[in-house]
C-alpha positions, 0 to 999 in steps of 0.5 A: 700527396698522401695515399688515397684510393683512386675514385671508384677503387674497391677492396676485392678481398680481405680486410684493409687497415690503414696505419700512419707514422709521421716520423717515418718520412718528411714526405706525406706520401710515405707517412700513411699505409694501407695493409692487409695479409691479402690486399686486393684492390680493383681500380676500374679504368677504360681500355687503354695503355697505362703505366702503373707505379707502386710506392713502398715505404716501411712504417712499422719495422725499424720505426715501431718494432725491431728492424725488418729482415728478409721475408717480412715484406714480400709482395706479388703484384698482378695486373689484369690477373697476370703476375707482373712482379713476383715475390718483391721483397722490400728488405 
């Protein structure tokens, strides 16, 4: 399945861009990305316990421009305002 927002999800800050690259992977899930310098999405859910899975793939560096290096793709992932993964570097 290709990326799509969950029902009710909304962009909280910044501008969000979509980029696709069918040559990045044979799997559709890894052919479309949503990106932003400061991407924040809110997905309202009922109270409960959830498992959150994030998927990462490089569609730009090494595909459209020279190969990425450390520090090009660094993420901090927060849930409920708490950092659960700090400075995840995809390199």
